[in-house]
Structures are given as structure tokens and as C-alpha cells.
DONUGU-798445 format. One record per residue: residue in one letter; y negated, x negated, z of N, C-alpha, C in turn. Coordinates in steps of 0.001 Angstrom, whole numbers, padded with zeros to 6 digits, always signed. Example, Ala and Ser with C-alpha at 12.3 -4.5 7.8 and 13.67 -1.06 7.14 Angstrom:
residues 2
A+005690-013190+007800+004500-012300+007800+003300-013200+007800;S+002250-012850+007080+001060-013670+007140-000030-012900+007870;
//
This chain:
residues 170
M+068331+047444-056050+069332+046457-056440+068771+045613-057587;S+068875+044308-057450+068335+043435-058482+069317+043298-059645;R+068752+043096-060798+069547+042929-062007+070130+041519-062022;R+071408+041434-062336+072091+040145-062369+072065+039592-063789;L+071584+038392-063938+071549+037753-065248+072934+037236-065619;R+073234+037245-066909+074531+036798-067423+074329+035776-068537;F+075376+034988-068746+075375+034043-069870+075897+034773-071098;R+075053+034833-072140+075425+035500-073392+075038+034609-074573;G+075807+034749-075635+075455+034061-076877+076198+032753-077058;E+075929+032151-078207+076535+030867-078542+075524+030045-079323;S+075594+028743-079145+074721+027847-079900+075305+026448-079888;R+074895+025689-080882+075376+024322-081036+074188+023385-080863;H+074408+022293-080121+073328+021350-079835+073793+019914-080029;K+072857+019063-080471+073136+017640-080651+073332+016968-079293;V+074235+015998-079267+074474+015177-078085+074071+013758-078451;D+073191+013146-077651+072774+011784-077987+073780+010767-077445;T+073546+009491-077725+074511+008449-077360+074673+008296-075846;K+073692+008746-075064+073793+008694-073601+074432+009954-073022;G+074820+010892-073909+075465+012117-073444+074502+013223-073074;R+073226+013058-073430+072249+014105-073108+072317+015216-074147;V+072276+016458-073647+072339+017626-074516+071474+018724-073906;S+070776+019470-074764+069931+020573-074299+070782+021783-073958;I+070437+022416-072844+071078+023671-072436+070278+024803-073104;P+070936+025804-073680+070185+026926-074262+069199+027514-073240;A+067990+027838-073708+066932+028328-072805+067380+029547-072010;S+068073+030478-072650+068516+031674-071928+069521+031310-070834;F+070324+030276-071031+071270+029827-070015+070516+029201-068839;R+069430+028479-069136+068652+027851-068062+068088+028901-067110;R+067662+030047-067645+067134+031109-066783+068207+031645-065843;V+069445+031770-066335+070547+032235-065495+070854+031183-064428;L+070833+029909-064808+071076+028834-063842+070024+028838-062734;Q+068767+029068-063111+067702+029135-062103+067945+030290-061138;A+068270+031463-061693+068497+032646-060865+069713+032476-059960;G+070677+031677-060387+071904+031492-059625+071898+030292-058698;D+070745+029638-058545+070617+028498-057634+069699+028909-056492;P+070246+029177-055296+069423+029652-054181+068326+028671-053763;D+068463+027391-054098+067456+026391-053730+066392+026191-054802;W+066540+026862-055963+065600+026642-057058+064292+027379-056805;T+063180+026709-057074+061855+027324-057120+061119+026672-058281;D+059999+027275-058694+059210+026694-059778+058927+025228-059498;G+059109+024410-060509+058859+022983-060366+060115+022181-060065;L+061178+022856-059642+062439+022165-059387+063391+022365-060559;N+064392+021507-060641+065413+021626-061676+066613+022359-061090;P+067143+023375-061798+068287+024107-061242+069564+023268-061254;N+070336+023421-060193+071646+022782-060091+072715+023758-060554;F+073841+023225-060996+075003+024039-061337+076239+023157-061273;V+077408+023772-061433+078674+023052-061297+079437+023107-062615;I+079913+021944-063040+080774+021850-064218+082204+021639-063722;V+083084+022556-064089+084509+022414-063765+085199+021911-065028;Y+085834+020748-064905+086516+020206-066078+088019+020425-066004;G+088556+020629-064825+089939+021060-064667+090999+020117-065201;D+092183+020692-065384+093347+019899-065759+093345+019548-067250;R+094352+018810-067648+094416+018297-069030+094569+019388-070077;R+095041+020576-069677+095230+021666-070641+093913+022336-071022;R+092892+022197-070198+091619+022866-070456+090912+022203-071627;K+090514+023012-072609+089912+022495-073843+088388+022515-073811;Y+087800+022940-072719+086353+023094-072626+085909+022837-071188;L+084614+022713-071008+084028+022592-069677+083503+023957-069279;E+083809+024398-068071+083356+025707-067576+082223+025454-066587;C+081072+026075-066826+079883+025831-066017+079539+027063-065185;Y+079385+026844-063885+079127+027899-062917+077756+027723-062289;T+077059+028835-062037+075858+028749-061216+076314+028354-059811;I+075386+027889-059001+075720+027534-057616+076280+028755-056893;E+075638+029912-057045+076115+031118-056364+077503+031524-056823;E+077765+031452-058114+079079+031833-058640+080152+030872-058138;M+079844+029573-058100+080818+028601-057607+081066+028801-056121;E+080019+029120-055361+080205+029377-053932+081104+030587-053708;A+081015+031594-054578+081893+032765-054464+083351+032362-054698;V+083591+031478-055682+084950+030983-055936+085430+030166-054737;E+084569+029292-054235+084935+028455-053087+085247+029301-051852;D+084484+030373-051647+084742+031261-050506+086122+031896-050618;R+086489+032302-051829+087818+032907-052029+088919+031880-051781;I+088711+030649-052221+089706+029592-051985+089796+029301-050486;S+088663+029193-049817+088640+028896-048378+089301+029984-047544;A+089312+031211-048047+089919+032324-047317+091449+032330-047435;M+091974+031505-048336+093433+031447-048521+094067+030656-047382;K+095365+030844-047217+096104+030157-046163+096005+028647-046363;R+095523+027969-045325+095387+026514-045382+096767+025879-045577;G+096844+024946-046508+098098+024261-046756+099013+024949-047756;S+098651+026160-048189+099503+026853-049160+099400+026162-050517;Q+100453+026292-051309+100461+025658-052628+099350+026219-053516;K+099151+027556-053489+098104+028165-054310+096728+027601-053945;R+096464+027476-052641+095164+026941-052217+095004+025500-052667;R+096038+024681-052485+095940+023273-052899+095674+023151-054398;I+096376+023959-055196+096180+023917-056655+094743+024312-056996;L+094250+025402-056410+092879+025845-056693+091847+024836-056199;E+092100+024212-055044+091180+023177-054554+091099+022027-055549;R+092242+021623-056068+092252+020503-057026+091538+020877-058322;L+091838+022087-058839+091287+022485-060135+089801+022828-060081;F+089338+023411-058968+087950+023875-058912+087040+023030-058033;L+087584+022326-057074+086743+021532-056188+086828+020048-056512;S+088050+019545-056676+088199+018123-056992+087800+017821-058429;Q+088217+018672-059361+087963+018412-060776+086699+019147-061236;S+085620+018872-060522+084333+019482-060846+083227+018518-060438;M+082031+018805-060891+080875+017997-060502+079628+018868-060485;T+078761+018583-059535+077471+019264-059480+076480+018428-060270;T+075663+019101-061066+074654+018410-061863+073409+019279-061912;S+072379+018785-062558+071161+019589-062682+070572+019449-064074;V+069778+020447-064419+069056+020451-065686+067778+019647-065461;D+067462+018727-066367+066245+017932-066176+065001+018691-066651;E+063850+018054-066519+062570+018697-066860+062479+019113-068317;T+063265+018457-069179+063225+018771-070606+064288+019795-071009;G+065025+020320-070026+066049+021322-070326+067385+020735-070749;R+067573+019440-070451+068819+018779-070841+069669+018440-069620;I+070944+018206-069902+071850+017644-068898+072469+016393-069496;V+073055+015592-068635+073818+014438-069094+075286+014766-068875;L+076045+014770-069973+077496+014924-069880+078091+013530-069761;P+078688+013209-068622+079274+011872-068468+080347+011601-069527;A+080532+010339-069856+081517+009942-070876+082899+010496-070547;K+083273+010506-069276+084590+011028-068867+084775+012471-069345;L+083745+013301-069207+083847+014704-069612+083785+014850-071126;R+082929+014066-071766+082856+014109-073237+084193+013698-073837;D+084778+012637-073296+086063+012156-073807+087164+013180-073568;K+087138+013830-072432+088193+014783-072076+088328+015900-073104;I+087179+016415-073578+087255+017530-074528+086892+017120-075958;G+086632+015826-076172+086431+015319-077529+085034+015485-078092;I+084028+015620-077246+082648+015772-077740+082097+014416-078141;S+081465+014381-079320+080794+013150-079725+079347+013430-080119;K+079117+014036-081259+077745+014225-081747+077152+015597-081442;E+078006+016612-081250+077519+017964-080996+078356+018638-079918;A+077724+019605-079241+078416+020420-078241+078164+021885-078568;Q+079205+022684-078446+079118+024127-078677+079036+024821-077322;F+078003+025631-077140+077832+026415-075916+078247+027849-076202;A+078963+028456-075246+079416+029832-075397+079257+030549-074065;G+078522+031666-074089+078357+032468-072888+079638+033195-072551;A+079910+033325-071244+081107+034034-070772+080755+034862-069531;A+079604+035527-069575+079109+036404-068499+078781+035626-067233;D+079760+035412-066351+079508+034729-065076+079428+033213-065215;T+079934+032697-066320+079943+031260-066568+079556+031018-068027;F+079362+029759-068366+079273+029400-069785+080182+028206-070017;Q+080562+028048-071269+081492+026999-071628+080842+026026-072590;I+081274+024778-072495+080855+023738-073428+082114+023248-074132;W+082110+023328-075458+083262+023006-076294+082917+021903-077285;E+083936+021236-077766+083822+020421-078965+083793+021448-080100;P+082820+021385-081021+082636+022453-082011+083867+022838-082830;E+084648+021877-083304+085820+022222-084118+086877+022949-083286;T+087040+022559-082032+087991+023240-081145+087539+024676-080906;Y+086237+024854-080715+085690+026201-080524+085939+027058-081762;E+085687+026498-082928+085911+027235-084174+087374+027657-084312;A+088291+026774-083922+089718+027110-083989+090038+028265-083033;E+089438+028260-081854+089650+029354-080899+089071+030659-081445;M+087929+030589-082081+087324+031788-082672+088195+032307-083823;E+088791+031403-084577+089692+031796-085659+090919+032516-085095;A+091426+032038-083957+092566+032697-083311+092181+034117-082879;T+090960+034294-082434+090474+035630-082070+090431+036526-083306;E+089940+035990-084415+089890+036748-085669+091294+037132-086135;E+092234+036210-085994+093611+036499-086387+094191+037634-085536;F+093916+037621-084245+094357+038708-083370+093769+040031-083850;L+092491+040035-084154+091841+041265-084608+092414+041742-085945;D+092735+040794-086833+093323+041149-088128+094677+041841-087977;E+095382+041551-086894+096701+042146-086649+096615+043571-086091;Q+095414+044004-085701+095259+045318-085087+095093+046398-086153;D+095324+047640-085743+095112+048781-086635+093642+048871-087021;D+093369+049567-088136+091998+049698-088625+091078+050379-087616;D+091621+051263-086793+090783+051991-085835+090682+051277-084483;F+091173+050034-084413+091134+049277-083162+089688+048997-082762;D+089363+049288-081520+088045+048994-080952+088263+047960-079848;P+087663+046774-079949+087876+045743-078924+087581+046222-077498;L+086717+047217-077356+086436+047726-076009+087671+048369-075373;M+088662+048695-076192+089915+049237-075650+090601+048207-074748;L+090338+046938-074959+090936+045902-074116+090477+046031-072665;L+089305+046627-072440+088824+046842-071077+089686+047848-070331;D+090385+048696-071062+091215+049728-070448+092615+049230-070113;E+092940+048011-070506+094273+047478-070234+094466+047327-068730;D+095595+047814-068217+095900+047715-066799+096411+046346-066408;D+097220+045768-067279+097856+044494-066916+096921+043327-067194;E+097234+042226-066579+096461+040997-066754+097102+040103-067807;E+097886+040722-068659+098616+039988-069689+097639+039235-070592;D+098001+038012-070918+097197+037233-071854+097436+037761-073260;I+096387+037870-074027+096497+038409-075385+097132+037411-076318;
//
């Protein structure tokens, strides 16, 4: 069984006036591994899901991971409300792009404007995907995480959250 690469870590990168930004090197390796058409000398493709107006970040999927999501959507009852909503959020409100030879991508103005990115972008690994945030928004989300942790007992271990049965949002 082959080892599956994951997106881990966080980093902040400059965004130039044309919207070009470097992808973290460790993320590029995961993108390569998750693109079935990638070989040495080619640029890996991936999918950016920008979603509805409530989404504060861009969610980036490897080609294989996005195909797994698409397969699950395609298996749903055609014409159902759930399928239509998922098609709109993950298929319509997404774009396929590639990493260039220098390890950068171009974030179109529409996507930069949507989440408020101007001079810098915050990258955050999320195992199967990675996220691109406007840095101040990311910091506010991290502060909310710290506040949640501050409310817990002294012996609280975050790994206990893995044992939660319900899908309740924290």
C-alpha cells in the first residue's frame, strides 16, 4: 500500500499585482502526487473551490481528491436538491488551474476580491485539501480556535475531539 501525502503546515506568501503567488513546496509535492496526469517536466493541475459568499477562504483539492468528491455527487439522485446544491458549490463555483514552472499560481482577481486578498496570502494545510486565506481573516479564525481551547478544562487534549460521535460544529 502506498503512502498518501497530505497537506500540512501554514505559511504566508506575497501576492504580486498580477495575482501570482508561490505555493509552498511541500504542497506542490502533494499536488503532483494527486494529479494522475502529472509526470516530471509537467506542471501539476488542481482545483480551487471558491464556493458561496459565506466561504472566507479558497479550498484547494488535488485532481484525485476532487474526482472523489465529484463521484460522490454524481452518485446522488439526479435532480435532487442536495445534488443541485453540491453541484453548484463544488462544480460550478470552482476552477481548475496549474502550478507554473516557478512554483506559482495565478489567483484571478475575482477570487482575490472574494476573500479580500491583496498583498499576501495565507496557506493552511487541511490534510486532503489546503486553504488560501486573507491573512487577517485567518488570524481571526486562529484566535477563535484559541478562545475555544481557553474555555476547556486544564486536562483537555484536542485529540479527544476525534472521539466525538456527533458531527456537531464546535
